[in-house]
N, C-alpha and C positions, 0 to 999 in steps of 0.2 A: 802698544801706542798703536793710535784711531787712522785706521785707511779708508777714505769714498772709496766705493767699486764704482763704474758707472754699468748698467748693463746684467741683468741678472739670468742669461741663456746658459748654457754649457758651462762656456768658459767661465764666466763672473763665479756660477753656481758651484766650481770647483775650484778658486780663489779664493769664496769666499771660507768653506770648510777645510781649505791646507790656514788659512787666515788662523779662524779658530782653535782648530787646533797646536795651534805656535802661541796662543794665550796672547791675540791681536782683538783689536775690538774694529769691525769691520757693518761699517755702514751702505746699504744697497740703492743706488736709486735707479728705477728700471719704468716705463714709461707702460709693459703692459698688464693691466691690472689682473690678470688671471694667472702671471708669471707670478707678482706679486704677493700674492695669497698664498700663494705653491711653498711661496720662501718661506713664507709669514708661516705658515703650518708647521713644519719642519724645521727654523733656527730662530732662535730666540736673539734675532737683533732687529737693530730701525733699519725699516725698507722707507723707502720715500718712494709714493709714484706719481708718475710725472716727466715732463725733458728738462734731460740733465744742461741743457741748451739754456733754461734759464735762469738768471742769477735769480730769483729767490724759492726755486725749486733747492738750486743747492744753496743756497743758506736755509733751507729749511732743515736740509741735511747736516748743518753744522759743518761742511767741509772747510769750512776756515779755521778747527780744530785739528784738522787730519794732517798729518805728517807725511802723506802721499796720497796720490789722489790716482790711482786706476781705472781706464776710459776701457770697457773690451764691449760696445754694442757691436752690430754690424756694419756701422757707416763711420766709412774712414769717416767724414765731412765733423761730424758729430764727433769723436773722438780727436777730434783736432782742435776742433771748439772748444770743448771740457775743458780740453787741457793747458789750451790758452787763459781761458777764464782764470783754470784754475789757479795759475802762474800770477797773473795780471792783477785779478780782481779783489783775491783771498791772501796770495804771496805763499803758497803750499811749495816746499823748498823740490819734493821730485813726485813730480810725474809721469807717466806710463802710459803709451798710448798701444794698440794691437791694429797694427794694417792691414788690412782681411788683402789688399792690394800690394805684392810686394812691389811693385811700381812706383806706387808713393811713399814709400820708406827714406828717403831719402830728402823728398820735400818736406816731408813731417819732422824731420829730424834739423832739416834749415830754418824750421818755422819756431826753433825755442823745447820740443818735447825733449825728455828729458832720453828717454829711453824709447824705442820704434822697436815692435819686436813682432813679427811676421807669422808665429806657431806656438800655439798652447802652452809645448813643453819648453820654450823656450821663455815663456814667463810664470809657468811654475818654478823656473832655476834663477828667474830671477827674486820673484819671490822667498826664495828659502836664502840666498845668500846675502841680498841688500835691505828687502822690509824686514827681515827676521828680529833683525836684532841690530842699534847702533856700535855697542858692543867691540862686533864680532864681522870682518869686513874679510870679504875674498881679496887677495892681493895676484895670483895668478892661477890659473889653468893648467893641467901638468897632460901629460900621457893623453891625450884628446878628451882633458875634462875626468880622466877617469879619481886622478887626484888634485887635490885641489891645494895650497896655501894662504892661509889662512892668519888673519891678526887679530890679536884678540885683549880687547886695553881690561883690565882687570880697576877695579870699582877705588873708591875709596872705602872703607871701614868692610875692608872685602873678607870673607868667612875665613877665608884658608891663609889668611896675613900671618907668617909664619912659619906654616908648615912644609915640610920636605915633602917634594915630589914621589919619596919612594913612600913615605904616610898614605898621600893621597890613591896611589893605586891605579892611574891612567890605563883604559883598556889599550891594545895592541893596535885598536884602529887611528890613533892619535897617537903623535911622535912633537915632542915642543924644538925647536928647532934649536930656536935663544932666546933669552928675558932680555929685555932694555929698560934698565931701574937708573934714574939721576943722568941719562946721557950715555950709560955705562952699558956694554950687551957683554953679557952673561954667557957663557955656553953652557948649557946643565946637566949636571949631576943627579941620580938617589940624593944627596944629601943636598940638594938644592935649594934653597926657602924662596915662595910664595910671598911678597907682601904687594900692599894697596896703590896702586898706580903702575903697578907692572907692564907693559905691554909684552905679548908673548907671540912667536910667530910659531904656527904647528899648522905639519904639514899631515893630511891626512885623504882617508876618501871623502869621493865629492857627494855632497848631498847630504853631511851628519851636520849639520848643525846644531838643529836641534839635539841632539845628543850632546853633543857639543856643551853647550849650555848647561845643560843638563851635568854633567858629569865635574866642571870646573864650579856650578853651583852661580851663575852670570843669570842679574834678572836683568832688561830693560832700564 
């Protein structure tokens, strides 16, 4: 998945590393040339030096090809403007903005930002559960965030098509609660088979999307 990140400071740097580890393709726009040089020396990704509130800079970063744009600069005004441009000019489906001032959260949400986050940890959590893969969605967080209910959409021509759960050997981290197939719900047992196009409900410890993808061999 292609993701455009605005801001290469501590938060932006952390997000870029997280996205790279999860197999995504981030592009960074940063106005400070020294920060750009530092990131370019450490990571082999596109880095655009410039003002992200200018359309030509967003176009240079090919923001129009991104599935999501995340703006985490130190300026709430910049974060808001960039996300609005992403929506209105480029039609980017998912916009996320960091609000440095908690009082601005409601205003930014009212002005059309999909997700307004007020802490670095919350942004990292959002990356883990929403940007990571379009085939795995967080439905519900339980027990103060310790456990999560995920929905997993199996692709067509699935690698485990026809295999029984007992043969896949799922780790104790995950428990498949149900399988939905052609409108019917199946309560899974060891002999239950997975089929291409199935929709799974999986309960697990939180922040394990990467492991869940690996075990079930889910690709974006």
